[in-house]
C-alpha positions as CSV (number, residue, x, y, z in Angstrom):
1,M,-55.3,138.0,-146.5
2,E,-52.4,139.7,-148.3
3,P,-50.6,137.3,-150.6
4,L,-46.8,137.3,-150.8
5,V,-47.0,137.2,-154.6
6,S,-50.0,138.4,-156.5
7,G,-50.5,137.6,-160.2
8,L,-46.8,137.2,-160.9
9,L,-46.9,133.5,-161.8
10,P,-49.7,131.3,-163.1
11,F,-51.1,129.2,-160.3
12,P,-50.0,125.8,-161.7
13,L,-46.4,127.1,-161.7
14,V,-46.8,128.2,-158.1
15,L,-48.0,124.7,-157.2
16,I,-45.0,123.1,-158.9
17,F,-42.7,125.5,-157.0
18,A,-44.5,124.5,-153.8
19,L,-44.0,120.8,-154.5
20,L,-40.3,121.2,-155.3
21,F,-39.6,123.5,-152.3
22,G,-41.5,121.2,-150.0
23,A,-39.5,118.2,-151.2
24,I,-36.2,120.1,-150.5
25,V,-37.4,121.1,-147.0
26,G,-38.4,117.4,-146.5
27,S,-34.9,116.4,-147.3
28,F,-33.6,118.7,-144.5
29,L,-36.3,117.3,-142.1
30,N,-34.8,113.9,-142.6
31,V,-31.5,115.2,-141.2
32,V,-33.3,116.8,-138.3
33,I,-35.2,113.5,-137.5
34,L,-32.0,111.5,-137.7
35,R,-29.7,113.8,-135.7
36,L,-31.9,115.8,-133.3
37,P,-32.5,113.0,-130.7
38,S,-28.7,112.6,-130.3
39,E,-27.0,115.2,-128.1
40,D,-23.7,114.7,-129.9
41,E,-24.8,115.5,-133.4
42,S,-25.5,118.8,-135.2
43,I,-28.3,119.2,-137.7
44,V,-25.9,121.5,-139.7
45,Y,-22.6,119.7,-139.7
46,P,-21.4,117.4,-141.2
47,A,-22.9,117.3,-144.7
48,S,-25.4,114.6,-145.6
49,H,-23.8,111.2,-145.6
50,C,-24.7,107.5,-145.6
51,P,-25.6,106.5,-142.0
52,Q,-24.0,103.1,-142.7
53,C,-20.6,103.8,-144.3
54,Q,-20.5,107.5,-143.5
55,H,-19.6,108.4,-147.1
56,E,-20.5,112.0,-147.9
57,L,-23.2,112.1,-150.5
58,S,-22.7,113.9,-153.9
59,W,-25.3,116.4,-155.0
60,Y,-26.9,113.9,-157.4
61,E,-27.3,111.4,-154.6
62,N,-29.2,114.0,-152.6
63,I,-32.0,114.9,-154.9
64,P,-35.3,114.5,-153.0
65,V,-37.2,111.3,-154.0
66,I,-35.5,111.1,-157.4
67,S,-32.1,110.0,-156.0
68,Y,-33.8,107.2,-154.0
69,L,-35.5,105.9,-157.1
70,M,-32.3,106.2,-159.2
71,L,-30.3,104.3,-156.6
72,R,-33.0,101.8,-156.2
73,G,-33.1,102.3,-152.5
74,R,-29.4,101.5,-151.8
75,C,-26.3,103.5,-151.0
76,K,-24.1,103.8,-154.1
77,H,-20.9,103.1,-152.0
78,C,-21.7,100.4,-149.5
79,R,-24.9,99.0,-151.2
80,E,-26.8,99.0,-147.8
81,K,-30.5,99.7,-148.0
82,I,-31.6,103.3,-147.6
83,S,-34.6,103.7,-145.3
84,L,-37.9,104.3,-147.0
85,Q,-38.4,107.1,-144.5
86,Y,-36.3,109.5,-146.7
87,P,-38.5,109.6,-149.8
88,V,-41.7,109.3,-147.7
89,I,-40.8,112.4,-145.6
90,E,-39.8,114.3,-148.8
91,L,-43.0,113.4,-150.6
92,C,-45.2,114.2,-147.6
93,M,-43.7,117.7,-147.2
94,A,-44.0,118.3,-150.9
95,L,-47.7,117.4,-150.9
96,L,-48.4,119.4,-147.7
97,S,-46.7,122.4,-149.2
98,A,-48.8,122.2,-152.4
99,A,-52.0,121.6,-150.3
100,L,-51.2,124.7,-148.2
101,V,-50.8,126.8,-151.3
102,Q,-54.0,125.4,-152.7
103,R,-55.8,126.3,-149.4
104,F,-54.2,129.6,-148.4
105,G,-52.5,130.9,-151.5
106,L,-48.9,132.2,-151.4
107,S,-49.5,134.1,-148.2
108,W,-48.0,134.7,-144.8
109,T,-50.6,132.3,-143.4
110,M,-49.3,129.6,-145.7
111,V,-45.8,130.3,-144.5
112,G,-46.8,130.0,-140.9
113,Y,-48.7,126.8,-141.4
114,F,-45.8,125.4,-143.5
115,L,-43.6,125.7,-140.5
116,F,-46.3,124.1,-138.4
117,C,-46.6,121.1,-140.7
118,A,-42.8,120.7,-140.8
119,A,-42.7,120.7,-137.0
120,L,-45.5,118.1,-136.9
121,L,-43.7,115.8,-139.4
122,I,-40.5,115.9,-137.2
123,I,-42.5,115.2,-134.1
124,I,-44.3,112.2,-135.7
125,W,-41.2,110.4,-136.8
126,I,-39.1,111.1,-133.7
127,D,-41.9,110.0,-131.4
128,V,-42.4,106.8,-133.4
129,Y,-38.6,106.0,-133.2
130,H,-37.7,107.2,-129.8
131,Q,-41.0,107.9,-128.0
132,I,-40.0,111.4,-127.2
133,I,-41.2,114.8,-128.3
134,P,-38.3,117.2,-128.3
135,D,-38.9,120.4,-126.3
136,V,-36.7,122.2,-128.8
137,I,-39.6,121.8,-131.3
138,S,-42.7,122.1,-129.2
139,L,-41.8,124.9,-126.8
140,P,-40.6,127.4,-129.5
141,G,-43.6,126.1,-131.5
142,I,-46.0,127.4,-128.8
143,V,-44.4,130.9,-128.9
144,L,-44.3,130.9,-132.7
145,G,-48.0,129.8,-132.9
146,F,-49.0,132.7,-130.7
147,L,-46.9,135.2,-132.7
148,F,-48.4,133.7,-135.9
149,A,-51.9,134.5,-134.5
150,L,-50.9,138.2,-134.1
151,V,-50.3,138.6,-137.8
152,S,-52.4,136.0,-139.6
153,P,-56.1,136.7,-140.5
154,A,-56.8,133.0,-140.2
155,L,-56.6,133.1,-136.4
156,N,-57.0,135.7,-133.7
157,W,-54.6,135.9,-130.7
158,Q,-57.3,135.3,-128.1
159,D,-58.3,132.0,-129.6
160,S,-54.6,131.1,-129.8
161,L,-53.9,132.0,-126.2
162,I,-56.9,130.1,-125.0
163,G,-55.8,127.2,-127.1
164,I,-52.4,127.2,-125.5
165,F,-53.8,127.1,-121.9
166,L,-56.6,124.6,-122.7
167,G,-54.4,122.4,-124.9
168,G,-51.8,122.1,-122.2
169,G,-54.2,122.1,-119.3
170,V,-56.6,119.4,-120.6
171,L,-53.9,116.8,-121.2
172,Y,-52.2,117.7,-117.9
173,I,-55.4,117.0,-116.0
174,I,-55.9,113.7,-117.8
175,A,-52.3,112.7,-117.2
176,L,-52.6,113.7,-113.5
177,F,-55.8,111.7,-113.0
178,Y,-54.3,108.7,-114.7
179,Y,-51.2,108.9,-112.5
180,L,-53.4,109.1,-109.3
181,W,-55.5,106.2,-110.5
182,K,-52.8,103.8,-111.8
183,K,-49.8,105.1,-109.9
184,Q,-47.9,105.2,-113.1
185,E,-47.3,107.7,-115.9
186,G,-49.6,107.2,-118.8
187,M,-48.9,110.3,-120.8
188,G,-45.6,112.1,-121.2
189,G,-45.1,115.9,-120.7
190,G,-44.1,116.0,-124.4
191,D,-47.8,115.3,-125.4
192,I,-49.0,118.1,-123.2
193,K,-46.6,120.6,-124.8
194,L,-47.5,119.3,-128.2
195,L,-51.3,119.9,-127.7
196,A,-50.5,123.4,-126.4
197,M,-48.6,124.0,-129.6
198,I,-51.5,122.7,-131.7
199,G,-53.8,125.0,-129.7
200,A,-51.5,128.0,-130.4
201,F,-51.6,127.4,-134.2
202,L,-55.2,126.2,-134.7
203,G,-57.0,127.9,-131.8
204,W,-59.0,126.4,-129.0
205,Q,-61.8,125.4,-131.4
206,S,-59.6,122.7,-132.9
207,L,-59.1,120.9,-129.5
208,P,-62.3,118.9,-129.2
209,F,-61.7,117.3,-132.6
210,V,-58.0,116.8,-132.1
211,I,-58.5,115.2,-128.7
212,F,-61.4,113.0,-129.9
213,A,-59.8,111.9,-133.2
214,S,-56.4,111.2,-131.7
215,S,-57.9,109.3,-128.8
216,L,-60.1,107.2,-131.1
217,T,-57.3,106.3,-133.5
218,G,-54.8,105.8,-130.7
219,S,-57.1,103.5,-128.9
220,L,-57.7,101.4,-132.0
221,I,-54.0,101.1,-132.8
222,G,-53.3,100.5,-129.1
223,I,-55.7,97.5,-129.0
224,F,-54.1,96.1,-132.1
225,A,-50.6,96.6,-130.5
226,M,-51.7,94.8,-127.4
227,I,-52.9,91.8,-129.5
228,Q,-49.7,91.8,-131.6
229,Q,-47.3,92.2,-128.7
230,G,-49.1,90.1,-126.2
231,K,-48.2,92.5,-123.4
232,G,-51.8,93.5,-122.5
233,G,-52.0,96.8,-120.7
234,K,-48.2,97.1,-120.6
235,S,-48.0,97.8,-124.3
236,R,-46.8,101.4,-125.0
237,I,-47.4,103.4,-128.2
238,P,-46.5,107.0,-128.7
239,F,-49.4,109.4,-128.7
240,G,-47.7,112.3,-130.4
241,P,-48.3,111.0,-134.0
242,F,-52.0,110.7,-133.4
243,L,-52.2,114.2,-132.0
244,S,-50.2,115.5,-135.0
245,L,-52.2,113.7,-137.6
246,A,-55.5,114.9,-136.1
247,A,-54.1,118.5,-136.1
248,L,-53.2,118.1,-139.8
249,A,-56.7,116.8,-140.5
250,Y,-58.3,119.8,-138.8
251,L,-56.0,122.2,-140.6
252,F,-57.2,121.1,-144.0
253,F,-60.8,120.1,-143.1
254,S,-61.9,122.5,-140.4
255,E,-65.0,123.5,-142.4
256,Q,-66.1,119.9,-142.7
257,V,-65.5,119.3,-139.0
258,T,-67.6,122.4,-138.1
259,M,-70.4,121.2,-140.4
260,L,-70.3,117.8,-138.7
261,Y,-70.5,119.5,-135.3
262,Q,-73.5,121.5,-136.4
263,W,-75.2,118.5,-137.9
264,Y,-74.7,116.5,-134.7
265,L,-75.9,119.3,-132.4
266,H,-79.0,119.7,-134.7
267,R,-79.8,116.0,-134.6
268,A,-79.1,115.8,-130.8
269,F,-81.2,118.8,-129.8
């Protein structure tokens, strides 16, 4: 794996840079999450502004995490509360950025997975708020994941290509059988495209864990939602966040997952 920068900076400084850069990108992700679901808004224009009073934010009101703390979670102009989502996304992207540098070094593999993590964060929050997974994220993500496999030593293109077809195919078959059984849609097409994107970036080897972990956590949260909402089987929760979180878990703990597989197979056979 060829690093982007080799020996030019002490590793602690690289980590600090990764944290700062991740937080800045997280600030932009907040704009994408807020505006992308709306067909009438651009993620580029206008500049960042308060969603309540529409007042354009000054530079010192737009510093990731720090501005939220300095303003005590309220807009300086209208005093309305600022959503906790903003510092959470910024902090999450900062930590993911540092974790990627720690795992892959300052390399092209780190850059590819940085884009992957950013896409997953966007998908998680948009799916939670709107129960949709934008094609403008997942479809280019499938292509980008395959191109990433062509240049990254962390993944070969055959595993990526199989991951695309298996990822999309498995969920499509599950969704088809559910529809034939229940005569209603149980899984959206967005989830199918998302799993294909995950397969593209992580390879087909990731899919058993991602499907199992997301199904398990999704089922547990679904049962809790049914109890809380009192709607029984009519309760609906987005599945994209569970797929995305499982993919992030595999990205950082794939070795441990493989060891768990091997331990289970050894005990079972």
